[in-house]
Backbone as XML, in Angstrom:
<?xml version="1.0"?>
<chain id="A" units="angstrom">
  <residue number="1" name="MET">
    <atom name="N" x="121.685" y="78.298" z="95.069"/>
    <atom name="CA" x="121.177" y="76.940" z="94.996"/>
    <atom name="C" x="120.322" y="76.814" z="93.742"/>
  </residue>
  <residue number="2" name="PRO">
    <atom name="N" x="120.657" y="75.934" z="92.825"/>
    <atom name="CA" x="119.881" y="75.801" z="91.595"/>
    <atom name="C" x="118.523" y="75.153" z="91.861"/>
  </residue>
  <residue number="3" name="THR">
    <atom name="N" x="117.538" y="75.570" z="91.080"/>
    <atom name="CA" x="116.222" y="74.954" z="91.131"/>
    <atom name="C" x="115.833" y="74.599" z="89.707"/>
  </residue>
  <residue number="4" name="TRP">
    <atom name="N" x="115.060" y="73.570" z="89.552"/>
    <atom name="CA" x="114.641" y="73.162" z="88.222"/>
    <atom name="C" x="113.498" y="72.174" z="88.328"/>
  </residue>
  <residue number="5" name="VAL">
    <atom name="N" x="112.830" y="71.964" z="87.203"/>
    <atom name="CA" x="111.836" y="70.913" z="87.063"/>
    <atom name="C" x="112.501" y="69.834" z="86.227"/>
  </residue>
  <residue number="6" name="VAL">
    <atom name="N" x="112.421" y="68.615" z="86.683"/>
    <atom name="CA" x="113.084" y="67.503" z="86.000"/>
    <atom name="C" x="112.520" y="67.363" z="84.588"/>
  </residue>
  <residue number="7" name="ALA">
    <atom name="N" x="113.419" y="67.258" z="83.611"/>
    <atom name="CA" x="113.016" y="67.116" z="82.211"/>
    <atom name="C" x="112.117" y="65.898" z="82.056"/>
  </residue>
  <residue number="8" name="GLY">
    <atom name="N" x="111.080" y="66.051" z="81.247"/>
    <atom name="CA" x="110.167" y="64.955" z="80.981"/>
    <atom name="C" x="109.022" y="64.866" z="81.982"/>
  </residue>
  <residue number="9" name="THR">
    <atom name="N" x="108.970" y="65.785" z="82.937"/>
    <atom name="CA" x="107.868" y="65.767" z="83.899"/>
    <atom name="C" x="106.590" y="66.155" z="83.166"/>
  </residue>
  <residue number="10" name="PRO">
    <atom name="N" x="105.561" y="65.292" z="83.229"/>
    <atom name="CA" x="104.323" y="65.612" z="82.511"/>
    <atom name="C" x="103.615" y="66.820" z="83.126"/>
  </residue>
  <residue number="11" name="ASP">
    <atom name="N" x="102.888" y="67.551" z="82.281"/>
    <atom name="CA" x="102.094" y="68.681" z="82.774"/>
    <atom name="C" x="101.119" y="68.174" z="83.831"/>
  </residue>
  <residue number="12" name="GLY">
    <atom name="N" x="100.991" y="68.937" z="84.884"/>
    <atom name="CA" x="100.050" y="68.587" z="85.943"/>
    <atom name="C" x="100.587" y="67.601" z="86.967"/>
  </residue>
  <residue number="13" name="ALA">
    <atom name="N" x="101.789" y="67.072" z="86.727"/>
    <atom name="CA" x="102.361" y="66.140" z="87.701"/>
    <atom name="C" x="102.722" y="66.903" z="88.976"/>
  </residue>
  <residue number="14" name="PRO">
    <atom name="N" x="102.597" y="66.260" z="90.135"/>
    <atom name="CA" x="102.963" y="66.947" z="91.375"/>
    <atom name="C" x="104.454" y="67.301" z="91.377"/>
  </residue>
  <residue number="15" name="LEU">
    <atom name="N" x="104.759" y="68.480" z="91.895"/>
    <atom name="CA" x="106.136" y="68.929" z="91.997"/>
    <atom name="C" x="106.553" y="68.940" z="93.463"/>
  </residue>
  <residue number="16" name="GLY">
    <atom name="N" x="107.835" y="68.934" z="93.690"/>
    <atom name="CA" x="108.351" y="69.005" z="95.051"/>
    <atom name="C" x="109.382" y="70.115" z="95.154"/>
  </residue>
  <residue number="17" name="ALA">
    <atom name="N" x="109.667" y="70.500" z="96.380"/>
    <atom name="CA" x="110.668" y="71.538" z="96.627"/>
    <atom name="C" x="111.601" y="71.052" z="97.721"/>
  </residue>
  <residue number="18" name="LEU">
    <atom name="N" x="112.878" y="71.171" z="97.488"/>
    <atom name="CA" x="113.895" y="70.835" z="98.475"/>
    <atom name="C" x="114.340" y="72.139" z="99.118"/>
  </residue>
  <residue number="19" name="ILE">
    <atom name="N" x="114.090" y="72.295" z="100.412"/>
    <atom name="CA" x="114.339" y="73.560" z="101.096"/>
    <atom name="C" x="115.337" y="73.327" z="102.233"/>
  </residue>
  <residue number="20" name="PRO">
    <atom name="N" x="116.489" y="73.996" z="102.173"/>
    <atom name="CA" x="117.455" y="73.860" z="103.268"/>
    <atom name="C" x="116.895" y="74.428" z="104.578"/>
  </residue>
  <residue number="21" name="LEU">
    <atom name="N" x="117.175" y="73.775" z="105.657"/>
    <atom name="CA" x="116.735" y="74.237" z="106.970"/>
    <atom name="C" x="117.816" y="75.132" z="107.549"/>
  </residue>
  <residue number="22" name="ASP">
    <atom name="N" x="117.929" y="76.351" z="106.992"/>
    <atom name="CA" x="118.959" y="77.294" z="107.430"/>
    <atom name="C" x="118.300" y="78.563" z="107.950"/>
  </residue>
  <residue number="23" name="GLU">
    <atom name="N" x="119.088" y="79.604" z="108.155"/>
    <atom name="CA" x="118.558" y="80.844" z="108.719"/>
    <atom name="C" x="117.596" y="81.571" z="107.776"/>
  </residue>
  <residue number="24" name="HIS">
    <atom name="N" x="117.553" y="81.174" z="106.507"/>
    <atom name="CA" x="116.665" y="81.809" z="105.535"/>
    <atom name="C" x="115.377" y="81.001" z="105.311"/>
  </residue>
  <residue number="25" name="LEU">
    <atom name="N" x="115.127" y="80.022" z="106.162"/>
    <atom name="CA" x="113.954" y="79.161" z="105.991"/>
    <atom name="C" x="112.641" y="79.940" z="105.875"/>
  </residue>
  <residue number="26" name="PRO">
    <atom name="N" x="112.364" y="80.940" z="106.729"/>
    <atom name="CA" x="111.079" y="81.645" z="106.580"/>
    <atom name="C" x="110.902" y="82.280" z="105.204"/>
  </residue>
  <residue number="27" name="GLN">
    <atom name="N" x="111.978" y="82.879" z="104.652"/>
    <atom name="CA" x="111.873" y="83.490" z="103.332"/>
    <atom name="C" x="111.691" y="82.418" z="102.257"/>
  </residue>
  <residue number="28" name="ARG">
    <atom name="N" x="112.400" y="81.316" z="102.408"/>
    <atom name="CA" x="112.282" y="80.241" z="101.413"/>
    <atom name="C" x="110.867" y="79.659" z="101.403"/>
  </residue>
  <residue number="29" name="LEU">
    <atom name="N" x="110.301" y="79.451" z="102.583"/>
    <atom name="CA" x="108.937" y="78.927" z="102.661"/>
    <atom name="C" x="107.947" y="79.908" z="102.047"/>
  </residue>
  <residue number="30" name="GLY">
    <atom name="N" x="108.150" y="81.200" z="102.312"/>
    <atom name="CA" x="107.281" y="82.211" z="101.713"/>
    <atom name="C" x="107.360" y="82.195" z="100.198"/>
  </residue>
  <residue number="31" name="SER">
    <atom name="N" x="108.556" y="82.021" z="99.679"/>
    <atom name="CA" x="108.743" y="81.979" z="98.220"/>
    <atom name="C" x="108.087" y="80.742" z="97.618"/>
  </residue>
  <residue number="32" name="VAL">
    <atom name="N" x="108.218" y="79.608" z="98.283"/>
    <atom name="CA" x="107.583" y="78.378" z="97.790"/>
    <atom name="C" x="106.067" y="78.532" z="97.822"/>
  </residue>
  <residue number="33" name="LEU">
    <atom name="N" x="105.544" y="79.167" z="98.856"/>
    <atom name="CA" x="104.099" y="79.391" z="98.940"/>
    <atom name="C" x="103.624" y="80.299" z="97.802"/>
  </residue>
  <residue number="34" name="ARG">
    <atom name="N" x="104.403" y="81.348" z="97.481"/>
    <atom name="CA" x="104.043" y="82.219" z="96.363"/>
    <atom name="C" x="104.084" y="81.450" z="95.036"/>
  </residue>
  <residue number="35" name="LEU">
    <atom name="N" x="105.083" y="80.579" z="94.873"/>
    <atom name="CA" x="105.160" y="79.748" z="93.662"/>
    <atom name="C" x="103.937" y="78.846" z="93.564"/>
  </residue>
  <residue number="36" name="TRP">
    <atom name="N" x="103.551" y="78.223" z="94.674"/>
    <atom name="CA" x="102.386" y="77.336" z="94.688"/>
    <atom name="C" x="101.135" y="78.109" z="94.266"/>
  </residue>
  <residue number="37" name="HIS">
    <atom name="N" x="100.956" y="79.324" z="94.816"/>
    <atom name="CA" x="99.809" y="80.142" z="94.437"/>
    <atom name="C" x="99.836" y="80.442" z="92.934"/>
  </residue>
  <residue number="38" name="ALA">
    <atom name="N" x="101.006" y="80.790" z="92.405"/>
    <atom name="CA" x="101.126" y="81.114" z="90.979"/>
    <atom name="C" x="100.836" y="79.894" z="90.106"/>
  </residue>
  <residue number="39" name="LEU">
    <atom name="N" x="101.330" y="78.741" z="90.491"/>
    <atom name="CA" x="101.110" y="77.520" z="89.704"/>
    <atom name="C" x="99.645" y="77.092" z="89.688"/>
  </residue>
  <residue number="40" name="HIS">
    <atom name="N" x="98.916" y="77.458" z="90.742"/>
    <atom name="CA" x="97.513" y="77.050" z="90.848"/>
    <atom name="C" x="96.549" y="78.192" z="90.538"/>
  </residue>
  <residue number="41" name="ASP">
    <atom name="N" x="97.065" y="79.233" z="89.865"/>
    <atom name="CA" x="96.247" y="80.378" z="89.448"/>
    <atom name="C" x="95.450" y="80.981" z="90.601"/>
  </residue>
  <residue number="42" name="ARG">
    <atom name="N" x="96.072" y="81.079" z="91.748"/>
    <atom name="CA" x="95.434" y="81.710" z="92.900"/>
    <atom name="C" x="96.027" y="83.090" z="93.093"/>
  </residue>
  <residue number="43" name="ASN">
    <atom name="N" x="95.319" y="83.919" z="93.819"/>
    <atom name="CA" x="95.837" y="85.257" z="94.101"/>
    <atom name="C" x="97.102" y="85.137" z="94.935"/>
  </residue>
  <residue number="44" name="LEU">
    <atom name="N" x="98.136" y="85.857" z="94.513"/>
    <atom name="CA" x="99.389" y="85.829" z="95.258"/>
    <atom name="C" x="99.238" y="86.614" z="96.552"/>
  </residue>
  <residue number="45" name="PRO">
    <atom name="N" x="99.780" y="86.090" z="97.648"/>
    <atom name="CA" x="99.735" y="86.863" z="98.886"/>
    <atom name="C" x="100.547" y="88.143" z="98.731"/>
  </residue>
  <residue number="46" name="ALA">
    <atom name="N" x="100.128" y="89.173" z="99.438"/>
    <atom name="CA" x="100.837" y="90.449" z="99.367"/>
    <atom name="C" x="102.245" y="90.288" z="99.903"/>
  </residue>
  <residue number="47" name="ASP">
    <atom name="N" x="103.185" y="91.009" z="99.296"/>
    <atom name="CA" x="104.548" y="90.978" z="99.822"/>
    <atom name="C" x="104.716" y="92.122" z="100.827"/>
  </residue>
  <residue number="48" name="ASP">
    <atom name="N" x="105.870" y="92.178" z="101.452"/>
    <atom name="CA" x="106.118" y="93.168" z="102.499"/>
    <atom name="C" x="106.642" y="94.491" z="101.960"/>
  </residue>
  <residue number="49" name="MET">
    <atom name="N" x="106.813" y="94.612" z="100.654"/>
    <atom name="CA" x="107.389" y="95.829" z="100.088"/>
    <atom name="C" x="106.323" y="96.922" z="99.988"/>
  </residue>
  <residue number="50" name="THR">
    <atom name="N" x="106.665" y="98.105" z="100.455"/>
    <atom name="CA" x="105.721" y="99.212" z="100.375"/>
    <atom name="C" x="105.606" y="99.716" z="98.940"/>
  </residue>
  <residue number="51" name="ARG">
    <atom name="N" x="104.532" y="100.422" z="98.662"/>
    <atom name="CA" x="104.328" y="100.966" z="97.328"/>
    <atom name="C" x="105.425" y="101.973" z="96.983"/>
  </residue>
  <residue number="52" name="GLN">
    <atom name="N" x="105.845" y="102.756" z="97.986"/>
    <atom name="CA" x="106.898" y="103.744" z="97.753"/>
    <atom name="C" x="108.220" y="103.059" z="97.415"/>
  </residue>
  <residue number="53" name="ARG">
    <atom name="N" x="108.544" y="101.984" z="98.134"/>
    <atom name="CA" x="109.797" y="101.263" z="97.882"/>
    <atom name="C" x="109.786" y="100.651" z="96.478"/>
  </residue>
  <residue number="54" name="ARG">
    <atom name="N" x="108.655" y="100.068" z="96.111"/>
    <atom name="CA" x="108.529" y="99.464" z="94.775"/>
    <atom name="C" x="108.686" y="100.545" z="93.697"/>
  </residue>
  <residue number="55" name="HIS">
    <atom name="N" x="108.073" y="101.711" z="93.904"/>
    <atom name="CA" x="108.182" y="102.816" z="92.940"/>
    <atom name="C" x="109.638" y="103.271" z="92.807"/>
  </residue>
  <residue number="56" name="ARG">
    <atom name="N" x="110.343" y="103.381" z="93.937"/>
    <atom name="CA" x="111.737" y="103.814" z="93.907"/>
    <atom name="C" x="112.616" y="102.798" z="93.180"/>
  </residue>
  <residue number="57" name="LEU">
    <atom name="N" x="112.349" y="101.509" z="93.377"/>
    <atom name="CA" x="113.113" y="100.485" z="92.666"/>
    <atom name="C" x="112.874" y="100.568" z="91.159"/>
  </residue>
  <residue number="58" name="VAL">
    <atom name="N" x="111.638" y="100.802" z="90.760"/>
    <atom name="CA" x="111.322" y="100.948" z="89.336"/>
    <atom name="C" x="112.054" y="102.158" z="88.770"/>
  </residue>
  <residue number="59" name="GLN">
    <atom name="N" x="112.019" y="103.282" z="89.507"/>
    <atom name="CA" x="112.733" y="104.482" z="89.043"/>
    <atom name="C" x="114.230" y="104.215" z="88.936"/>
  </residue>
  <residue number="60" name="ALA">
    <atom name="N" x="114.792" y="103.508" z="89.909"/>
    <atom name="CA" x="116.230" y="103.227" z="89.883"/>
    <atom name="C" x="116.598" y="102.390" z="88.663"/>
  </residue>
  <residue number="61" name="LEU">
    <atom name="N" x="115.795" y="101.389" z="88.362"/>
    <atom name="CA" x="116.091" y="100.542" z="87.207"/>
    <atom name="C" x="115.918" y="101.306" z="85.891"/>
  </residue>
  <residue number="62" name="ARG">
    <atom name="N" x="114.917" y="102.176" z="85.831"/>
    <atom name="CA" x="114.758" y="103.024" z="84.639"/>
    <atom name="C" x="115.959" y="103.942" z="84.475"/>
  </residue>
  <residue number="63" name="ALA">
    <atom name="N" x="116.416" y="104.507" z="85.597"/>
    <atom name="CA" x="117.576" y="105.405" z="85.547"/>
    <atom name="C" x="118.813" y="104.658" z="85.068"/>
  </residue>
  <residue number="64" name="LEU">
    <atom name="N" x="119.008" y="103.453" z="85.555"/>
    <atom name="CA" x="120.175" y="102.670" z="85.130"/>
    <atom name="C" x="120.083" y="102.312" z="83.648"/>
  </residue>
  <residue number="65" name="ASP">
    <atom name="N" x="118.893" y="101.949" z="83.190"/>
    <atom name="CA" x="118.720" y="101.666" z="81.757"/>
    <atom name="C" x="119.096" y="102.884" z="80.922"/>
  </residue>
  <residue number="66" name="GLY">
    <atom name="N" x="118.625" y="104.041" z="81.348"/>
    <atom name="CA" x="118.950" y="105.270" z="80.618"/>
    <atom name="C" x="120.430" y="105.585" z="80.666"/>
  </residue>
  <residue number="67" name="ARG">
    <atom name="N" x="121.026" y="105.414" z="81.825"/>
    <atom name="CA" x="122.463" y="105.697" z="81.974"/>
    <atom name="C" x="123.280" y="104.759" z="81.086"/>
  </residue>
  <residue number="68" name="ASP">
    <atom name="N" x="122.867" y="103.485" z="81.044"/>
    <atom name="CA" x="123.581" y="102.505" z="80.218"/>
    <atom name="C" x="123.483" y="102.808" z="78.730"/>
  </residue>
  <residue number="69" name="THR">
    <atom name="N" x="122.472" y="103.589" z="78.326"/>
    <atom name="CA" x="122.361" y="103.970" z="76.914"/>
    <atom name="C" x="123.016" y="105.315" z="76.637"/>
  </residue>
  <residue number="70" name="GLY">
    <atom name="N" x="123.663" y="105.894" z="77.659"/>
    <atom name="CA" x="124.415" y="107.123" z="77.456"/>
    <atom name="C" x="123.705" y="108.405" z="77.853"/>
  </residue>
  <residue number="71" name="ALA">
    <atom name="N" x="122.562" y="108.325" z="78.486"/>
    <atom name="CA" x="121.846" y="109.539" z="78.887"/>
    <atom name="C" x="122.587" y="110.237" z="80.023"/>
  </residue>
  <residue number="72" name="SER">
    <atom name="N" x="122.532" y="111.567" z="80.024"/>
    <atom name="CA" x="123.129" y="112.353" z="81.104"/>
    <atom name="C" x="122.193" y="112.339" z="82.307"/>
  </residue>
  <residue number="73" name="TYR">
    <atom name="N" x="122.708" y="112.763" z="83.452"/>
    <atom name="CA" x="121.864" y="112.833" z="84.643"/>
    <atom name="C" x="120.719" y="113.827" z="84.433"/>
  </residue>
  <residue number="74" name="ARG">
    <atom name="N" x="120.974" y="114.903" z="83.735"/>
    <atom name="CA" x="119.924" y="115.888" z="83.444"/>
    <atom name="C" x="118.820" y="115.250" z="82.594"/>
  </residue>
  <residue number="75" name="GLN">
    <atom name="N" x="119.219" y="114.489" z="81.558"/>
    <atom name="CA" x="118.231" y="113.818" z="80.713"/>
    <atom name="C" x="117.445" y="112.781" z="81.516"/>
  </residue>
  <residue number="76" name="LEU">
    <atom name="N" x="118.137" y="112.067" z="82.389"/>
    <atom name="CA" x="117.456" y="111.083" z="83.231"/>
    <atom name="C" x="116.429" y="111.758" z="84.134"/>
  </residue>
  <residue number="77" name="ALA">
    <atom name="N" x="116.835" y="112.861" z="84.768"/>
    <atom name="CA" x="115.922" y="113.585" z="85.656"/>
    <atom name="C" x="114.696" y="114.067" z="84.888"/>
  </residue>
  <residue number="78" name="ALA">
    <atom name="N" x="114.894" y="114.572" z="83.677"/>
    <atom name="CA" x="113.761" y="115.027" z="82.863"/>
    <atom name="C" x="112.823" y="113.864" z="82.553"/>
  </residue>
  <residue number="79" name="GLY">
    <atom name="N" x="113.383" y="112.703" z="82.255"/>
    <atom name="CA" x="112.560" y="111.529" z="81.956"/>
    <atom name="C" x="111.847" y="110.979" z="83.180"/>
  </residue>
  <residue number="80" name="LEU">
    <atom name="N" x="112.504" y="111.028" z="84.322"/>
    <atom name="CA" x="111.921" y="110.461" z="85.546"/>
    <atom name="C" x="110.944" y="111.402" z="86.242"/>
  </residue>
  <residue number="81" name="PHE">
    <atom name="N" x="111.259" y="112.693" z="86.266"/>
    <atom name="CA" x="110.496" y="113.639" z="87.070"/>
    <atom name="C" x="109.762" y="114.699" z="86.252"/>
  </residue>
  <residue number="82" name="GLY">
    <atom name="N" x="109.997" y="114.710" z="84.936"/>
    <atom name="CA" x="109.357" y="115.691" z="84.064"/>
    <atom name="C" x="110.294" y="116.843" z="83.756"/>
  </residue>
  <residue number="83" name="PRO">
    <atom name="N" x="110.351" y="117.269" z="82.499"/>
    <atom name="CA" x="111.291" y="118.326" z="82.101"/>
    <atom name="C" x="111.042" y="119.659" z="82.803"/>
  </residue>
  <residue number="84" name="ALA">
    <atom name="N" x="109.809" y="119.933" z="83.188"/>
    <atom name="CA" x="109.501" y="121.213" z="83.827"/>
    <atom name="C" x="110.148" y="121.335" z="85.211"/>
  </residue>
  <residue number="85" name="ARG">
    <atom name="N" x="110.453" y="120.218" z="85.846"/>
    <atom name="CA" x="111.036" y="120.251" z="87.190"/>
    <atom name="C" x="112.555" y="120.364" z="87.177"/>
  </residue>
  <residue number="86" name="VAL">
    <atom name="N" x="113.168" y="120.164" z="86.009"/>
    <atom name="CA" x="114.629" y="120.189" z="85.913"/>
    <atom name="C" x="115.093" y="121.614" z="85.611"/>
  </residue>
  <residue number="87" name="PRO">
    <atom name="N" x="115.896" y="122.203" z="86.509"/>
    <atom name="CA" x="116.327" y="123.587" z="86.294"/>
    <atom name="C" x="117.317" y="123.712" z="85.137"/>
  </residue>
  <residue number="88" name="VAL">
    <atom name="N" x="117.349" y="124.900" z="84.577"/>
    <atom name="CA" x="118.238" y="125.212" z="83.457"/>
    <atom name="C" x="119.494" y="125.893" z="84.008"/>
  </residue>
  <residue number="89" name="GLY">
    <atom name="N" x="120.617" y="125.633" z="83.368"/>
    <atom name="CA" x="121.851" y="126.339" z="83.713"/>
    <atom name="C" x="122.518" y="125.833" z="84.972"/>
  </residue>
  <residue number="90" name="ALA">
    <atom name="N" x="123.230" y="126.752" z="85.643"/>
    <atom name="CA" x="124.057" y="126.401" z="86.791"/>
    <atom name="C" x="123.248" y="125.889" z="87.979"/>
  </residue>
  <residue number="91" name="ALA">
    <atom name="N" x="121.983" y="126.244" z="88.057"/>
    <atom name="CA" x="121.144" y="125.792" z="89.169"/>
    <atom name="C" x="121.064" y="124.263" z="89.231"/>
  </residue>
  <residue number="92" name="TRP">
    <atom name="N" x="121.286" y="123.611" z="88.100"/>
    <atom name="CA" x="121.233" y="122.146" z="88.048"/>
    <atom name="C" x="122.289" y="121.522" z="88.951"/>
  </residue>
  <residue number="93" name="LYS">
    <atom name="N" x="123.475" y="122.108" z="89.014"/>
    <atom name="CA" x="124.598" y="121.517" z="89.756"/>
    <atom name="C" x="124.287" y="121.276" z="91.230"/>
  </residue>
  <residue number="94" name="SER">
    <atom name="N" x="123.472" y="122.113" z="91.841"/>
    <atom name="CA" x="123.182" y="121.961" z="93.266"/>
    <atom name="C" x="121.721" y="121.603" z="93.533"/>
  </residue>
  <residue number="95" name="HIS">
    <atom name="N" x="120.992" y="121.245" z="92.490"/>
    <atom name="CA" x="119.562" y="120.954" z="92.643"/>
    <atom name="C" x="119.339" y="119.565" z="93.238"/>
  </residue>
  <residue number="96" name="ASP">
    <atom name="N" x="118.274" y="119.455" z="94.025"/>
    <atom name="CA" x="117.917" y="118.191" z="94.665"/>
    <atom name="C" x="117.705" y="117.060" z="93.659"/>
  </residue>
  <residue number="97" name="LEU">
    <atom name="N" x="117.088" y="117.353" z="92.526"/>
    <atom name="CA" x="116.818" y="116.295" z="91.541"/>
    <atom name="C" x="118.102" y="115.706" z="90.973"/>
  </residue>
  <residue number="98" name="ARG">
    <atom name="N" x="119.151" y="116.499" z="90.887"/>
    <atom name="CA" x="120.438" y="115.974" z="90.405"/>
    <atom name="C" x="120.969" y="114.929" z="91.386"/>
  </residue>
  <residue number="99" name="GLY">
    <atom name="N" x="120.991" y="115.265" z="92.663"/>
    <atom name="CA" x="121.454" y="114.315" z="93.672"/>
    <atom name="C" x="120.562" y="113.087" z="93.750"/>
  </residue>
  <residue number="100" name="ARG">
    <atom name="N" x="119.265" y="113.322" z="93.645"/>
    <atom name="CA" x="118.320" y="112.199" z="93.698"/>
    <atom name="C" x="118.525" y="111.249" z="92.518"/>
  </residue>
  <residue number="101" name="THR">
    <atom name="N" x="118.723" y="111.802" z="91.342"/>
    <atom name="CA" x="118.946" y="110.995" z="90.145"/>
    <atom name="C" x="120.250" y="110.206" z="90.264"/>
  </residue>
  <residue number="102" name="MET">
    <atom name="N" x="121.280" y="110.859" z="90.760"/>
    <atom name="CA" x="122.570" y="110.173" z="90.924"/>
    <atom name="C" x="122.452" y="109.038" z="91.951"/>
  </residue>
  <residue number="103" name="ARG">
    <atom name="N" x="121.681" y="109.264" z="93.031"/>
    <atom name="CA" x="121.484" y="108.202" z="94.027"/>
    <atom name="C" x="120.687" y="107.031" z="93.449"/>
  </residue>
  <residue number="104" name="LEU">
    <atom name="N" x="119.701" y="107.339" z="92.615"/>
    <atom name="CA" x="118.927" y="106.267" z="91.972"/>
    <atom name="C" x="119.835" y="105.394" z="91.113"/>
  </residue>
  <residue number="105" name="VAL">
    <atom name="N" x="120.694" y="106.018" z="90.327"/>
    <atom name="CA" x="121.619" y="105.254" z="89.479"/>
    <atom name="C" x="122.564" y="104.433" z="90.348"/>
  </residue>
  <residue number="106" name="ALA">
    <atom name="N" x="123.119" y="105.030" z="91.399"/>
    <atom name="CA" x="124.051" y="104.309" z="92.279"/>
    <atom name="C" x="123.358" y="103.128" z="92.951"/>
  </residue>
  <residue number="107" name="ASP">
    <atom name="N" x="122.121" y="103.328" z="93.401"/>
    <atom name="CA" x="121.379" y="102.225" z="94.030"/>
    <atom name="C" x="121.118" y="101.103" z="93.039"/>
  </residue>
  <residue number="108" name="ALA">
    <atom name="N" x="120.773" y="101.465" z="91.802"/>
    <atom name="CA" x="120.512" y="100.448" z="90.779"/>
    <atom name="C" x="121.785" y="99.680" z="90.435"/>
  </residue>
  <residue number="109" name="ILE">
    <atom name="N" x="122.909" y="100.361" z="90.414"/>
    <atom name="CA" x="124.183" y="99.672" z="90.151"/>
    <atom name="C" x="124.466" y="98.670" z="91.262"/>
  </residue>
  <residue number="110" name="ARG">
    <atom name="N" x="124.218" y="99.062" z="92.512"/>
    <atom name="CA" x="124.412" y="98.126" z="93.631"/>
    <atom name="C" x="123.485" y="96.918" z="93.504"/>
  </residue>
  <residue number="111" name="LEU">
    <atom name="N" x="122.231" y="97.154" z="93.102"/>
    <atom name="CA" x="121.302" y="96.042" z="92.901"/>
    <atom name="C" x="121.801" y="95.115" z="91.798"/>
  </residue>
  <residue number="112" name="ARG">
    <atom name="N" x="122.203" y="95.712" z="90.684"/>
    <atom name="CA" x="122.695" y="94.928" z="89.553"/>
    <atom name="C" x="123.909" y="94.095" z="89.932"/>
  </residue>
  <residue number="113" name="ASP">
    <atom name="N" x="124.757" y="94.651" z="90.771"/>
    <atom name="CA" x="126.004" y="93.980" z="91.128"/>
    <atom name="C" x="125.861" y="93.030" z="92.318"/>
  </residue>
  <residue number="114" name="GLY">
    <atom name="N" x="124.654" y="92.601" z="92.608"/>
    <atom name="CA" x="124.454" y="91.587" z="93.639"/>
    <atom name="C" x="123.561" y="92.005" z="94.787"/>
  </residue>
  <residue number="115" name="GLY">
    <atom name="N" x="123.240" y="93.286" z="94.884"/>
    <atom name="CA" x="122.408" y="93.753" z="95.980"/>
    <atom name="C" x="120.976" y="93.256" z="95.924"/>
  </residue>
  <residue number="116" name="TYR">
    <atom name="N" x="120.545" y="92.772" z="94.755"/>
    <atom name="CA" x="119.188" y="92.242" z="94.637"/>
    <atom name="C" x="118.970" y="91.077" z="95.589"/>
  </residue>
  <residue number="117" name="ARG">
    <atom name="N" x="120.037" y="90.411" z="95.978"/>
    <atom name="CA" x="119.891" y="89.280" z="96.903"/>
    <atom name="C" x="119.302" y="89.739" z="98.236"/>
  </residue>
  <residue number="118" name="GLY">
    <atom name="N" x="119.648" y="90.962" z="98.642"/>
    <atom name="CA" x="119.070" y="91.509" z="99.865"/>
    <atom name="C" x="117.561" y="91.668" z="99.760"/>
  </residue>
  <residue number="119" name="LEU">
    <atom name="N" x="117.084" y="92.038" z="98.574"/>
    <atom name="CA" x="115.638" y="92.134" z="98.369"/>
    <atom name="C" x="114.981" y="90.771" z="98.513"/>
  </residue>
  <residue number="120" name="LEU">
    <atom name="N" x="115.647" y="89.752" z="97.994"/>
    <atom name="CA" x="115.094" y="88.401" z="98.083"/>
    <atom name="C" x="115.057" y="87.924" z="99.531"/>
  </residue>
  <residue number="121" name="ARG">
    <atom name="N" x="116.077" y="88.265" z="100.300"/>
    <atom name="CA" x="116.104" y="87.851" z="101.703"/>
    <atom name="C" x="115.042" y="88.554" z="102.524"/>
  </residue>
  <residue number="122" name="GLN">
    <atom name="N" x="114.697" y="89.797" z="102.140"/>
    <atom name="CA" x="113.666" y="90.534" z="102.861"/>
    <atom name="C" x="112.281" y="90.022" z="102.506"/>
  </residue>
  <residue number="123" name="GLY">
    <atom name="N" x="112.155" y="89.488" z="101.317"/>
    <atom name="CA" x="110.872" y="89.156" z="100.717"/>
    <atom name="C" x="109.994" y="88.221" z="101.502"/>
  </residue>
  <residue number="124" name="PRO">
    <atom name="N" x="109.005" y="87.643" z="100.872"/>
    <atom name="CA" x="107.930" y="86.970" z="101.582"/>
    <atom name="C" x="108.466" y="85.984" z="102.597"/>
  </residue>
  <residue number="125" name="ARG">
    <atom name="N" x="107.827" y="85.976" z="103.732"/>
    <atom name="CA" x="108.266" y="85.070" z="104.784"/>
    <atom name="C" x="107.067" y="84.445" z="105.445"/>
  </residue>
  <residue number="126" name="VAL">
    <atom name="N" x="107.289" y="83.285" z="105.986"/>
    <atom name="CA" x="106.272" y="82.583" z="106.761"/>
    <atom name="C" x="106.692" y="82.692" z="108.209"/>
  </residue>
  <residue number="127" name="LYS">
    <atom name="N" x="105.763" y="83.069" z="109.070"/>
    <atom name="CA" x="106.078" y="83.176" z="110.492"/>
    <atom name="C" x="106.185" y="81.765" z="111.079"/>
  </residue>
  <residue number="128" name="LEU">
    <atom name="N" x="107.312" y="81.505" z="111.717"/>
    <atom name="CA" x="107.526" y="80.208" z="112.346"/>
    <atom name="C" x="107.212" y="80.307" z="113.832"/>
  </residue>
  <residue number="129" name="ALA">
    <atom name="N" x="106.531" y="79.315" z="114.382"/>
    <atom name="CA" x="106.231" y="79.290" z="115.815"/>
    <atom name="C" x="107.510" y="79.053" z="116.587"/>
  </residue>
  <residue number="130" name="ARG">
    <atom name="N" x="107.617" y="79.670" z="117.729"/>
    <atom name="CA" x="108.812" y="79.478" z="118.569"/>
    <atom name="C" x="108.476" y="78.686" z="119.781"/>
  </residue>
</chain>
C-alpha cells in the first residue's frame, strides 16, 4: 500500500493516515504511533525486537554485503567474529563459524528477497481491547 505526503503540503500542516481495518491493524497502528513520535521529536517507544535479534540481523546484512562484493565465507567469518577465531586449514570445513556464517548469508538473502515483510508484521503493535 503506497504512502505519501501530498505535494505542496506546507511544513507543520496536520497530516493524516489512512489505515485499512484488516488483520494487520495492530501493527499498522503501532507504526503510525512511531511515526507520530518521530515527527514530533519525541522518544520513540521501544520495539519488541530483542538486542540479540537486532545484532544478528546487523551481522546478517554485513555478511550479505561482504558476500555481494565477492568475499569468501572464511573472509566473512574473520570480519564478523575476528580473525583469531577462524581456524586455519581443513578444520575450517567443519567449524561452527563456517556454518554460522553461511546461515547468516542465507538469512540475509531471504530478508532481501521479501522476508523483511515478516519483520514489519512482527513490529510495533498496539494492543486492541477485546
